N, CA, C and O atoms as CSV, one atom per row, in Angstrom:
chain,resi,resn,atom,element,x,y,z
A,1,MET,N,N,-24.079,13.861,36.639
A,1,MET,CA,C,-23.033,14.033,35.662
A,1,MET,C,C,-23.234,12.992,34.551
A,1,MET,O,O,-23.476,11.819,34.834
A,2,LYS,N,N,-23.133,13.425,33.289
A,2,LYS,CA,C,-23.309,12.532,32.149
A,2,LYS,C,C,-21.978,12.325,31.435
A,2,LYS,O,O,-21.136,13.221,31.385
A,3,PHE,N,N,-21.809,11.128,30.885
A,3,PHE,CA,C,-20.585,10.770,30.185
A,3,PHE,C,C,-20.891,10.245,28.792
A,3,PHE,O,O,-21.988,9.761,28.513
A,4,GLU,N,N,-19.892,10.356,27.928
A,4,GLU,CA,C,-19.932,9.635,26.665
A,4,GLU,C,C,-18.744,8.678,26.669
A,4,GLU,O,O,-17.750,8.903,27.359
A,5,TYR,N,N,-18.864,7.613,25.893
A,5,TYR,CA,C,-17.860,6.559,25.925
A,5,TYR,C,C,-17.312,6.277,24.531
A,5,TYR,O,O,-17.981,6.495,23.521
A,6,LYS,N,N,-16.074,5.787,24.507
A,6,LYS,CA,C,-15.410,5.447,23.245
A,6,LYS,C,C,-14.603,4.173,23.479
A,6,LYS,O,O,-13.969,4.010,24.521
A,7,ILE,N,N,-14.635,3.273,22.499
A,7,ILE,CA,C,-13.864,2.036,22.562
A,7,ILE,C,C,-12.884,2.025,21.397
A,7,ILE,O,O,-13.276,2.216,20.245
A,8,ILE,N,N,-11.607,1.800,21.699
A,8,ILE,CA,C,-10.568,1.698,20.679
A,8,ILE,C,C,-10.073,0.253,20.659
A,8,ILE,O,O,-9.592,-0.261,21.669
A,9,ASN,N,N,-10.194,-0.395,19.505
A,9,ASN,CA,C,-9.700,-1.753,19.342
A,9,ASN,C,C,-8.211,-1.673,19.008
A,9,ASN,O,O,-7.841,-1.091,17.988
A,10,LEU,N,N,-7.364,-2.241,19.842
A,10,LEU,CA,C,-5.922,-2.140,19.654
A,10,LEU,C,C,-5.458,-2.770,18.343
A,10,LEU,O,O,-4.462,-2.328,17.770
A,11,SER,N,N,-6.146,-3.773,17.870
A,11,SER,CA,C,-5.730,-4.416,16.619
A,11,SER,C,C,-5.945,-3.504,15.419
A,11,SER,O,O,-5.390,-3.774,14.354
A,12,ASN,N,N,-6.725,-2.440,15.547
A,12,ASN,CA,C,-6.939,-1.510,14.443
A,12,ASN,C,C,-5.864,-0.439,14.356
A,12,ASN,O,O,-5.797,0.284,13.361
A,13,ILE,N,N,-5.019,-0.322,15.378
A,13,ILE,CA,C,-4.009,0.736,15.398
A,13,ILE,C,C,-2.851,0.398,14.466
A,13,ILE,O,O,-2.366,1.269,13.743
A,14,ASN,N,N,-2.410,-0.832,14.475
A,14,ASN,CA,C,-1.284,-1.243,13.627
A,14,ASN,C,C,-1.409,-2.731,13.364
A,14,ASN,O,O,-1.575,-3.518,14.296
A,15,ASN,N,N,-1.332,-3.115,12.121
A,15,ASN,CA,C,-1.420,-4.527,11.758
A,15,ASN,C,C,-0.040,-5.152,11.734
A,15,ASN,O,O,0.894,-4.589,11.162
A,16,HIS,N,N,0.090,-6.317,12.355
A,16,HIS,CA,C,1.345,-7.062,12.326
A,16,HIS,C,C,1.269,-8.063,11.181
A,16,HIS,O,O,0.274,-8.776,11.050
A,17,ASP,N,N,2.305,-8.125,10.354
A,17,ASP,CA,C,2.294,-8.961,9.156
A,17,ASP,C,C,2.484,-10.433,9.462
A,17,ASP,O,O,1.968,-11.279,8.731
A,18,SER,N,N,3.211,-10.765,10.523
A,18,SER,CA,C,3.532,-12.161,10.763
A,18,SER,C,C,3.693,-12.414,12.253
A,18,SER,O,O,4.054,-11.525,13.024
A,19,HIS,N,N,3.414,-13.649,12.630
A,19,HIS,CA,C,3.635,-14.065,14.015
A,19,HIS,C,C,4.787,-15.049,14.103
A,19,HIS,O,O,5.030,-15.623,15.165
A,20,ASP,N,N,5.497,-15.250,13.008
A,20,ASP,CA,C,6.619,-16.173,12.974
A,20,ASP,C,C,7.866,-15.467,13.483
A,20,ASP,O,O,8.578,-14.820,12.715
A,21,LEU,N,N,8.127,-15.592,14.774
A,21,LEU,CA,C,9.206,-14.842,15.405
A,21,LEU,C,C,10.583,-15.285,14.935
A,21,LEU,O,O,11.514,-14.481,14.941
A,22,ASN,N,N,10.740,-16.533,14.529
A,22,ASN,CA,C,12.049,-17.005,14.094
A,22,ASN,C,C,12.508,-16.322,12.817
A,22,ASN,O,O,13.697,-16.041,12.663
A,23,ILE,N,N,11.597,-16.052,11.908
A,23,ILE,CA,C,11.950,-15.461,10.621
A,23,ILE,C,C,11.853,-13.941,10.665
A,23,ILE,O,O,12.691,-13.250,10.086
A,24,TYR,N,N,10.859,-13.425,11.332
A,24,TYR,CA,C,10.560,-11.995,11.279
A,24,TYR,C,C,10.815,-11.283,12.602
A,24,TYR,O,O,10.143,-10.301,12.916
A,25,GLU,N,N,11.772,-11.765,13.374
A,25,GLU,CA,C,12.003,-11.204,14.710
A,25,GLU,C,C,12.277,-9.702,14.661
A,25,GLU,O,O,11.671,-8.945,15.420
A,26,ASN,N,N,13.174,-9.259,13.785
A,26,ASN,CA,C,13.492,-7.832,13.710
A,26,ASN,C,C,12.299,-7.032,13.217
A,26,ASN,O,O,12.021,-5.948,13.732
A,27,LYS,N,N,11.591,-7.558,12.221
A,27,LYS,CA,C,10.432,-6.843,11.687
A,27,LYS,C,C,9.360,-6.702,12.768
A,27,LYS,O,O,8.753,-5.639,12.897
A,28,ASN,N,N,9.122,-7.759,13.543
A,28,ASN,CA,C,8.123,-7.683,14.603
A,28,ASN,C,C,8.555,-6.718,15.699
A,28,ASN,O,O,7.712,-6.055,16.303
A,29,LYS,N,N,9.868,-6.630,15.966
A,29,LYS,CA,C,10.345,-5.670,16.957
A,29,LYS,C,C,10.057,-4.248,16.481
A,29,LYS,O,O,9.616,-3.406,17.263
A,30,GLN,N,N,10.309,-3.983,15.192
A,30,GLN,CA,C,10.002,-2.666,14.640
A,30,GLN,C,C,8.504,-2.421,14.669
A,30,GLN,O,O,8.068,-1.324,15.017
A,31,ASN,N,N,7.699,-3.429,14.308
A,31,ASN,CA,C,6.245,-3.289,14.349
A,31,ASN,C,C,5.772,-3.003,15.769
A,31,ASN,O,O,4.869,-2.192,15.974
A,32,SER,N,N,6.381,-3.668,16.748
A,32,SER,CA,C,6.009,-3.454,18.145
A,32,SER,C,C,6.313,-2.023,18.573
A,32,SER,O,O,5.508,-1.392,19.258
A,33,GLN,N,N,7.473,-1.515,18.170
A,33,GLN,CA,C,7.839,-0.136,18.512
A,33,GLN,C,C,6.904,0.851,17.816
A,33,GLN,O,O,6.498,1.844,18.419
A,34,GLN,N,N,6.560,0.589,16.556
A,34,GLN,CA,C,5.633,1.454,15.829
A,34,GLN,C,C,4.254,1.400,16.481
A,34,GLN,O,O,3.579,2.423,16.600
A,35,PHE,N,N,3.838,0.208,16.901
A,35,PHE,CA,C,2.551,0.042,17.562
A,35,PHE,C,C,2.498,0.865,18.838
A,35,PHE,O,O,1.532,1.589,19.078
A,36,GLU,N,N,3.547,0.751,19.662
A,36,GLU,CA,C,3.577,1.513,20.917
A,36,GLU,C,C,3.535,3.013,20.658
A,36,GLU,O,O,2.800,3.739,21.328
A,37,LYS,N,N,4.319,3.482,19.689
A,37,LYS,CA,C,4.340,4.903,19.373
A,37,LYS,C,C,2.960,5.363,18.908
A,37,LYS,O,O,2.466,6.405,19.338
A,38,SER,N,N,2.349,4.584,18.034
A,38,SER,CA,C,1.022,4.926,17.522
A,38,SER,C,C,-0.014,4.924,18.638
A,38,SER,O,O,-0.869,5.808,18.700
A,39,LEU,N,N,0.063,3.935,19.518
A,39,LEU,CA,C,-0.867,3.846,20.646
A,39,LEU,C,C,-0.704,5.042,21.574
A,39,LEU,O,O,-1.693,5.649,21.985
A,40,HIS,N,N,0.537,5.385,21.906
A,40,HIS,CA,C,0.788,6.531,22.794
A,40,HIS,C,C,0.276,7.821,22.171
A,40,HIS,O,O,-0.337,8.643,22.852
A,41,GLU,N,N,0.525,7.999,20.879
A,41,GLU,CA,C,0.064,9.210,20.198
A,41,GLU,C,C,-1.457,9.301,20.224
A,41,GLU,O,O,-2.016,10.371,20.467
A,42,GLN,N,N,-2.124,8.179,19.973
A,42,GLN,CA,C,-3.584,8.194,19.943
A,42,GLN,C,C,-4.161,8.431,21.338
A,42,GLN,O,O,-5.111,9.200,21.489
A,43,ILE,N,N,-3.604,7.786,22.348
A,43,ILE,CA,C,-4.100,7.973,23.715
A,43,ILE,C,C,-3.854,9.403,24.189
A,43,ILE,O,O,-4.723,9.997,24.828
A,44,ASN,N,N,-2.687,9.962,23.885
A,44,ASN,CA,C,-2.403,11.352,24.267
A,44,ASN,C,C,-3.340,12.322,23.559
A,44,ASN,O,O,-3.788,13.301,24.154
A,45,SER,N,N,-3.632,12.057,22.309
A,45,SER,CA,C,-4.564,12.903,21.558
A,45,SER,C,C,-5.958,12.860,22.172
A,45,SER,O,O,-6.622,13.888,22.302
A,46,LEU,N,N,-6.394,11.660,22.549
A,46,LEU,CA,C,-7.704,11.533,23.202
A,46,LEU,C,C,-7.714,12.268,24.542
A,46,LEU,O,O,-8.703,12.915,24.888
A,47,GLY,N,N,-6.623,12.170,25.293
A,47,GLY,CA,C,-6.521,12.862,26.579
A,47,GLY,C,C,-6.643,14.370,26.419
A,47,GLY,O,O,-7.278,15.039,27.234
A,48,LYS,N,N,-6.033,14.900,25.371
A,48,LYS,CA,C,-6.125,16.345,25.110
A,48,LYS,C,C,-7.555,16.765,24.785
A,48,LYS,O,O,-7.943,17.913,25.003
A,49,ASP,N,N,-8.327,15.820,24.263
A,49,ASP,CA,C,-9.732,16.097,23.941
A,49,ASP,C,C,-10.668,15.793,25.107
A,49,ASP,O,O,-11.889,15.831,24.955
A,50,GLY,N,N,-10.084,15.487,26.287
A,50,GLY,CA,C,-10.898,15.273,27.474
A,50,GLY,C,C,-11.269,13.827,27.760
A,50,GLY,O,O,-12.006,13.554,28.708
A,51,TRP,N,N,-10.766,12.888,26.946
A,51,TRP,CA,C,-11.072,11.473,27.164
A,51,TRP,C,C,-10.168,10.907,28.250
A,51,TRP,O,O,-8.975,11.206,28.295
A,52,GLU,N,N,-10.747,10.083,29.128
A,52,GLU,CA,C,-10.016,9.431,30.212
A,52,GLU,C,C,-10.032,7.929,29.975
A,52,GLU,O,O,-11.093,7.346,29.750
A,53,LEU,N,N,-8.847,7.290,30.024
A,53,LEU,CA,C,-8.776,5.836,29.888
A,53,LEU,C,C,-9.346,5.201,31.144
A,53,LEU,O,O,-8.859,5.437,32.250
A,54,VAL,N,N,-10.384,4.392,30.963
A,54,VAL,CA,C,-11.067,3.770,32.095
A,54,VAL,C,C,-10.595,2.340,32.308
A,54,VAL,O,O,-10.411,1.901,33.443
A,55,SER,N,N,-10.399,1.615,31.206
A,55,SER,CA,C,-10.066,0.204,31.315
A,55,SER,C,C,-9.445,-0.291,30.017
A,55,SER,O,O,-9.686,0.261,28.944
A,56,VAL,N,N,-8.640,-1.343,30.135
A,56,VAL,CA,C,-8.144,-2.078,28.979
A,56,VAL,C,C,-8.517,-3.525,29.207
A,56,VAL,O,O,-8.119,-4.129,30.202
A,57,TYR,N,N,-9.288,-4.084,28.277
A,57,TYR,CA,C,-9.763,-5.459,28.420
A,57,TYR,C,C,-9.951,-6.069,27.044
A,57,TYR,O,O,-10.517,-5.443,26.148
A,58,ASN,N,N,-9.477,-7.287,26.882
A,58,ASN,CA,C,-9.716,-8.039,25.661
A,58,ASN,C,C,-9.240,-7.285,24.416
A,58,ASN,O,O,-9.943,-7.232,23.408
A,59,ASN,N,N,-8.043,-6.705,24.496
A,59,ASN,CA,C,-7.433,-5.982,23.379
A,59,ASN,C,C,-8.193,-4.714,22.986
A,59,ASN,O,O,-8.097,-4.257,21.847
A,60,LYS,N,N,-8.948,-4.147,23.933
A,60,LYS,CA,C,-9.696,-2.919,23.681
A,60,LYS,C,C,-9.459,-1.934,24.817
A,60,LYS,O,O,-9.363,-2.314,25.984
A,61,CYS,N,N,-9.367,-0.649,24.446
A,61,CYS,CA,C,-9.241,0.428,25.432
A,61,CYS,C,C,-10.594,1.125,25.543
A,61,CYS,O,O,-11.203,1.477,24.533
A,62,TYR,N,N,-11.052,1.319,26.758
A,62,TYR,CA,C,-12.340,1.964,27.012
A,62,TYR,C,C,-12.081,3.347,27.608
A,62,TYR,O,O,-11.359,3.484,28.596
A,63,PHE,N,N,-12.678,4.366,26.996
A,63,PHE,CA,C,-12.513,5.746,27.417
A,63,PHE,C,C,-13.863,6.355,27.758
A,63,PHE,O,O,-14.902,5.913,27.267
A,64,LYS,N,N,-13.830,7.388,28.617
A,64,LYS,CA,C,-15.030,8.169,28.880
A,64,LYS,C,C,-14.648,9.629,29.022
A,64,LYS,O,O,-13.500,9.960,29.317
A,65,ARG,N,N,-15.629,10.502,28.808
A,65,ARG,CA,C,-15.436,11.935,29.081
A,65,ARG,C,C,-16.781,12.540,29.446
A,65,ARG,O,O,-17.844,12.064,29.046
A,66,THR,N,N,-16.688,13.594,30.212
A,66,THR,CA,C,-17.889,14.296,30.669
A,66,THR,C,C,-18.512,15.052,29.517
A,66,THR,O,O,-17.820,15.674,28.712
A,67,LEU,N,N,-19.852,14.988,29.450
A,67,LEU,CA,C,-20.571,15.755,28.434
A,67,LEU,C,C,-20.748,17.190,28.873
A,67,LEU,O,O,-21.332,17.991,28.144
């Protein structure tokens, strides 16, 4: 059985403008929710195309699918 592989860098899905939680707490909460929604949509789309999530490591998602 042969596979092809795909790596998705999580930092490319949504950029966060600031890490200053004291000033931008609400904005970061919205960014976090947008990030999760975007991540779920992308992973579900890959699943529909036959991609299987194999691992998440170092802010990257690793997928494979049968050729």
